[in-house]
VEXTIBA-649532 format. One line per 2 residues: number of its first residue (from 1); their letters; for each residue x, y, z of N, C-alpha, C, CB. Coordinates in steps of 0.2 Angstrom, whole numbers, always signed. Glycine has a CB too. Layout:
N
NUM = A = X/Y/Z/X/Y/Z/X/Y/Z/X/Y/Z ~ ...
This chain:
147
1 = MN = +724/+700/+269/+727/+702/+275/+731/+697/+276/+722/+701/+280 ~ +739/+698/+278/+743/+694/+278/+743/+694/+288/+748/+696/+274
3 = AI = +747/+690/+288/+747/+688/+296/+750/+694/+301/+751/+680/+298 ~ +754/+697/+300/+758/+702/+302/+751/+709/+302/+765/+703/+296
5 = DN = +748/+711/+296/+743/+716/+297/+738/+714/+302/+740/+718/+292 ~ +735/+708/+302/+729/+705/+307/+733/+707/+314/+727/+694/+305
7 = II = +741/+702/+316/+741/+704/+324/+740/+713/+324/+750/+702/+327 ~ +742/+717/+318/+744/+726/+320/+736/+726/+320/+748/+733/+313
9 = GI = +730/+723/+318/+725/+724/+318/+721/+724/+325/+724/+720/+313 ~ +722/+715/+326/+719/+715/+331/+721/+719/+339/+719/+708/+332
11 = ND = +728/+719/+338/+729/+723/+344/+731/+733/+342/+735/+719/+348 ~ +725/+734/+338/+723/+740/+337/+729/+745/+336/+719/+741/+343
13 = FE = +732/+742/+334/+740/+748/+332/+739/+751/+324/+750/+743/+333 ~ +739/+758/+325/+739/+762/+319/+744/+763/+316/+737/+767/+319
15 = LI = +744/+764/+308/+749/+764/+301/+752/+769/+306/+747/+767/+291 ~ +758/+774/+307/+759/+778/+308/+764/+781/+302/+761/+777/+313
17 = FE = +767/+778/+298/+770/+782/+293/+774/+775/+288/+777/+788/+298 ~ +773/+774/+282/+777/+768/+278/+782/+770/+274/+772/+763/+274
19 = ER = +787/+769/+272/+791/+770/+266/+794/+763/+263/+797/+776/+267 ~ +799/+762/+256/+798/+758/+255/+804/+753/+258/+798/+759/+249
21 = DA = +808/+756/+265/+810/+753/+269/+809/+748/+277/+814/+756/+269 ~ +803/+753/+278/+799/+751/+283/+793/+753/+285/+802/+753/+288
23 = KV = +789/+748/+290/+784/+751/+291/+784/+754/+299/+779/+746/+290 ~ +780/+757/+302/+780/+759/+308/+772/+760/+311/+784/+765/+309
25 = FA = +772/+757/+316/+764/+756/+319/+767/+759/+325/+760/+747/+320 ~ +760/+762/+330/+761/+764/+337/+753/+761/+340/+763/+774/+338
27 = NS = +752/+760/+344/+746/+761/+349/+748/+764/+357/+741/+754/+349 ~ +746/+770/+357/+747/+775/+363/+746/+773/+370/+745/+781/+361
29 = ES = +739/+769/+368/+737/+766/+375/+740/+761/+377/+730/+764/+376 ~ +744/+756/+373/+747/+750/+376/+756/+754/+377/+745/+743/+370
31 = GI = +756/+760/+373/+764/+762/+374/+768/+759/+370/+766/+759/+379 ~ +765/+754/+365/+770/+752/+361/+770/+756/+352/+768/+744/+361
33 = VI = +777/+756/+353/+778/+757/+343/+783/+750/+341/+784/+766/+341 ~ +780/+750/+335/+785/+745/+331/+786/+747/+324/+781/+738/+330
35 = CQ = +793/+744/+322/+795/+744/+318/+798/+739/+312/+798/+747/+321 ~ +796/+739/+309/+797/+732/+303/+799/+734/+297/+792/+728/+301
37 = LL = +807/+732/+296/+809/+732/+291/+805/+728/+284/+815/+731/+293 ~ +805/+732/+279/+803/+728/+272/+810/+726/+268/+798/+731/+267
39 = TD = +814/+728/+268/+818/+725/+262/+825/+721/+266/+821/+732/+255 ~ +829/+718/+262/+834/+713/+265/+842/+718/+268/+837/+706/+258
41 = YV = +840/+724/+265/+845/+729/+266/+843/+736/+268/+849/+729/+260 ~ +845/+740/+273/+843/+748/+273/+850/+751/+274/+837/+750/+280
43 = PI = +853/+755/+270/+857/+761/+269/+855/+765/+276/+854/+766/+262 ~ +862/+768/+277/+862/+770/+285/+859/+777/+284/+871/+771/+288
45 = DI = +859/+781/+280/+855/+788/+279/+848/+785/+280/+854/+792/+270 ~ +846/+780/+276/+838/+781/+277/+835/+776/+283/+834/+779/+268
47 = FK = +838/+772/+284/+839/+768/+295/+838/+771/+298/+845/+766/+299 ~ +844/+778/+299/+843/+785/+304/+838/+788/+302/+849/+790/+304
49 = NV = +836/+790/+297/+831/+795/+295/+823/+790/+299/+831/+797/+286 ~ +821/+786/+298/+818/+782/+300/+818/+781/+307/+818/+778/+296
51 = FH = +822/+780/+313/+823/+780/+318/+824/+788/+319/+828/+776/+318 ~ +824/+794/+316/+823/+799/+318/+817/+801/+319/+824/+803/+315
53 = RI = +813/+799/+314/+804/+799/+313/+803/+796/+319/+800/+794/+307 ~ +804/+789/+322/+802/+788/+327/+803/+791/+333/+803/+783/+328
55 = SE = +808/+794/+336/+809/+799/+339/+805/+802/+340/+813/+801/+338 ~ +804/+803/+334/+796/+811/+335/+791/+809/+338/+792/+815/+327
57 = II = +791/+802/+336/+784/+799/+339/+783/+798/+345/+783/+794/+338 ~ +790/+795/+347/+791/+792/+356/+790/+799/+360/+801/+788/+358
59 = KK = +793/+805/+358/+793/+810/+362/+787/+813/+361/+797/+814/+361 ~ +782/+812/+357/+775/+814/+358/+770/+811/+362/+772/+814/+354
61 = GD = +773/+805/+364/+766/+800/+368/+770/+799/+375/+764/+790/+364 ~ +766/+794/+376/+771/+789/+382/+772/+781/+382/+768/+789/+388
63 = YH = +778/+779/+378/+777/+776/+375/+782/+772/+379/+778/+777/+369 ~ +784/+766/+382/+788/+761/+384/+794/+755/+381/+784/+760/+386
65 = KF = +789/+753/+378/+792/+749/+373/+791/+750/+367/+791/+744/+374 ~ +798/+746/+365/+798/+749/+356/+799/+740/+353/+808/+756/+354
67 = IF = +797/+738/+349/+799/+732/+344/+800/+733/+337/+794/+726/+344 ~ +808/+729/+338/+811/+730/+330/+811/+723/+328/+819/+735/+328
69 = DK = +808/+723/+322/+807/+717/+319/+810/+719/+312/+800/+715/+319 ~ +815/+714/+313/+820/+714/+309/+820/+707/+303/+825/+713/+314
71 = RS = +815/+704/+304/+816/+697/+298/+815/+699/+293/+812/+692/+296 ~ +817/+706/+288/+818/+705/+282/+825/+704/+279/+815/+709/+280
73 = LR = +829/+707/+283/+835/+709/+284/+840/+702/+282/+836/+712/+293 ~ +843/+704/+277/+848/+698/+273/+854/+701/+277/+849/+698/+264
75 = AF = +858/+706/+277/+865/+710/+276/+864/+713/+284/+866/+716/+269 ~ +870/+713/+288/+871/+716/+296/+875/+721/+294/+874/+711/+302
77 = HQ = +874/+728/+296/+877/+732/+294/+880/+736/+300/+872/+736/+290 ~ +887/+734/+303/+889/+737/+309/+887/+743/+312/+895/+737/+308
79 = PS = +889/+750/+308/+889/+754/+308/+882/+756/+310/+892/+756/+303 ~ +877/+753/+307/+869/+755/+308/+867/+751/+315/+863/+751/+301
81 = ME = +869/+747/+317/+869/+744/+323/+873/+749/+329/+873/+737/+322 ~ +879/+749/+328/+882/+756/+333/+878/+761/+333/+890/+759/+331
83 = WY = +876/+764/+328/+874/+771/+328/+865/+770/+335/+872/+774/+316 ~ +861/+764/+332/+858/+762/+334/+858/+760/+341/+857/+760/+330
85 = FL = +862/+756/+344/+864/+754/+351/+868/+759/+355/+869/+748/+350 ~ +870/+763/+352/+875/+770/+357/+871/+774/+358/+882/+774/+354
87 = EW = +866/+778/+353/+865/+784/+353/+857/+784/+352/+869/+788/+346 ~ +852/+780/+348/+847/+781/+348/+844/+777/+353/+845/+780/+341
89 = KK = +845/+775/+357/+843/+769/+360/+845/+775/+367/+848/+761/+358 ~ +850/+777/+369/+853/+782/+375/+846/+787/+373/+864/+786/+375
91 = EM = +844/+790/+369/+841/+797/+370/+832/+791/+370/+843/+805/+361 ~ +831/+788/+366/+824/+784/+369/+824/+783/+377/+824/+778/+366
93 = LA = +830/+781/+380/+829/+779/+387/+828/+787/+391/+835/+775/+390 ~ +832/+790/+388/+829/+798/+392/+822/+800/+391/+834/+805/+389
95 = LG = +820/+796/+386/+811/+797/+385/+808/+795/+389/+807/+794/+381 ~ +810/+788/+393/+807/+782/+397/+806/+777/+392/+799/+783/+400
97 = LR = +809/+778/+388/+808/+770/+384/+813/+764/+387/+811/+770/+375 ~ +812/+760/+388/+816/+753/+393/+816/+748/+390/+814/+750/+400
99 = QH = +808/+746/+389/+809/+740/+383/+810/+740/+376/+806/+737/+384 ~ +813/+736/+375/+817/+733/+366/+816/+725/+367/+827/+736/+365
101 = RK = +811/+723/+362/+810/+717/+358/+813/+715/+350/+803/+717/+358 ~ +815/+712/+350/+819/+710/+345/+818/+704/+342/+826/+711/+347
103 = IL = +814/+706/+334/+813/+699/+331/+819/+700/+325/+804/+698/+327 ~ +823/+695/+326/+828/+692/+321/+827/+688/+315/+833/+688/+324
105 = PA = +830/+689/+309/+830/+684/+302/+830/+675/+306/+838/+688/+296 ~ +827/+671/+302/+827/+666/+304/+837/+660/+305/+821/+663/+299
107 = EK = +839/+665/+302/+845/+661/+299/+849/+662/+303/+847/+664/+293 ~ +855/+657/+307/+859/+657/+314/+863/+662/+313/+864/+652/+317
109 = WF = +868/+663/+307/+872/+668/+307/+872/+674/+307/+875/+669/+304 ~ +863/+677/+306/+862/+683/+308/+863/+684/+314/+858/+686/+307
111 = EK = +860/+680/+319/+859/+680/+325/+866/+681/+329/+855/+673/+327 ~ +869/+675/+328/+877/+676/+326/+881/+681/+328/+878/+676/+320
113 = MV = +878/+687/+323/+884/+691/+319/+881/+698/+326/+884/+692/+306 ~ +875/+696/+325/+872/+702/+329/+874/+702/+337/+863/+701/+329
115 = MI = +876/+696/+342/+879/+694/+346/+885/+699/+345/+880/+686/+346 ~ +889/+696/+341/+896/+695/+341/+897/+703/+342/+900/+691/+334
117 = AK = +893/+707/+339/+893/+716/+338/+891/+719/+344/+885/+719/+332 ~ +886/+715/+346/+881/+718/+355/+891/+716/+361/+869/+708/+359
119 = EQ = +894/+713/+357/+899/+710/+364/+904/+715/+361/+903/+700/+366 ~ +906/+717/+356/+912/+720/+353/+909/+726/+355/+914/+719/+343
121 = IM = +904/+729/+354/+900/+738/+356/+903/+739/+364/+888/+739/+355 ~ +900/+734/+367/+898/+735/+375/+907/+735/+376/+893/+727/+379
123 = KN = +912/+732/+374/+918/+732/+376/+922/+739/+375/+920/+727/+373 ~ +920/+741/+368/+922/+745/+368/+921/+751/+369/+924/+745/+365
125 = NP = +914/+752/+372/+909/+758/+377/+908/+756/+383/+901/+758/+375 ~ +913/+756/+388/+913/+756/+395/+903/+758/+397/+919/+763/+397
127 = DH = +905/+766/+393/+898/+768/+395/+891/+768/+393/+899/+771/+395 ~ +892/+761/+390/+883/+761/+386/+880/+759/+391/+880/+755/+379
129 = II = +874/+760/+390/+867/+760/+396/+863/+754/+396/+861/+765/+394 ~ +867/+749/+394/+864/+742/+391/+860/+737/+398/+872/+737/+386
131 = DQ = +863/+738/+403/+861/+738/+411/+854/+742/+412/+867/+741/+417 ~ +854/+745/+409/+847/+749/+411/+841/+748/+406/+849/+759/+411
133 = LN = +843/+745/+403/+836/+743/+398/+834/+734/+398/+838/+746/+388 ~ +828/+735/+394/+824/+728/+397/+822/+725/+389/+816/+728/+403
135 = IK = +830/+723/+388/+830/+718/+380/+831/+710/+380/+837/+721/+376 ~ +824/+709/+374/+823/+702/+371/+822/+701/+369/+822/+699/+372
137 = YC = +823/+695/+365/+824/+694/+358/+818/+687/+358/+832/+691/+356 ~ +814/+688/+351/+807/+685/+351/+807/+682/+344/+801/+691/+353
139 = DS = +802/+677/+344/+803/+674/+338/+797/+675/+334/+804/+667/+338 ~ +790/+681/+337/+786/+683/+333/+782/+689/+334/+783/+680/+332
141 = LE = +780/+691/+331/+779/+699/+333/+772/+698/+340/+775/+705/+324 ~ +767/+691/+338/+764/+690/+344/+766/+691/+352/+762/+684/+344
143 = EA = +775/+686/+352/+775/+685/+359/+781/+692/+361/+778/+675/+360 ~ +781/+697/+354/+786/+704/+356/+781/+709/+359/+791/+707/+350
145 = IA = +774/+708/+356/+767/+712/+359/+766/+710/+368/+758/+710/+353 ~ +766/+705/+369/+764/+701/+375/+768/+699/+379/+760/+696/+375
147 = D = +775/+701/+379/+780/+700/+384/+784/+708/+387/+786/+695/+379
């Protein structure tokens, strides 16, 4: 059992689905959904499919926190981030999902790309919802669950 599986088990998360590119866990009692990406790049059609499936989970429960573990990524894909930020998060906000915790790859260039892209998205989309969300970046799954 690896460290992530151990954390998932200790915190009573259930594996909801697993694909080549992602695993999704949920704990309905704590109101948390976790998406752990498993590959270094996820094509946008697969990315959207995973997130549409996550949407269905959130619609069926009382979830308030989403943890997005991106540590496996080695490629940054701007169109995926824009869709996730502008469309998916807005849909989830309407369902009551306000807390977002993100775990980024250790490479500093990746974090810098995320921040530059986020700034650009906000500038180009003044009707964004970021001020209505509680978004934090965490260093570990334990921190993201506890925060």
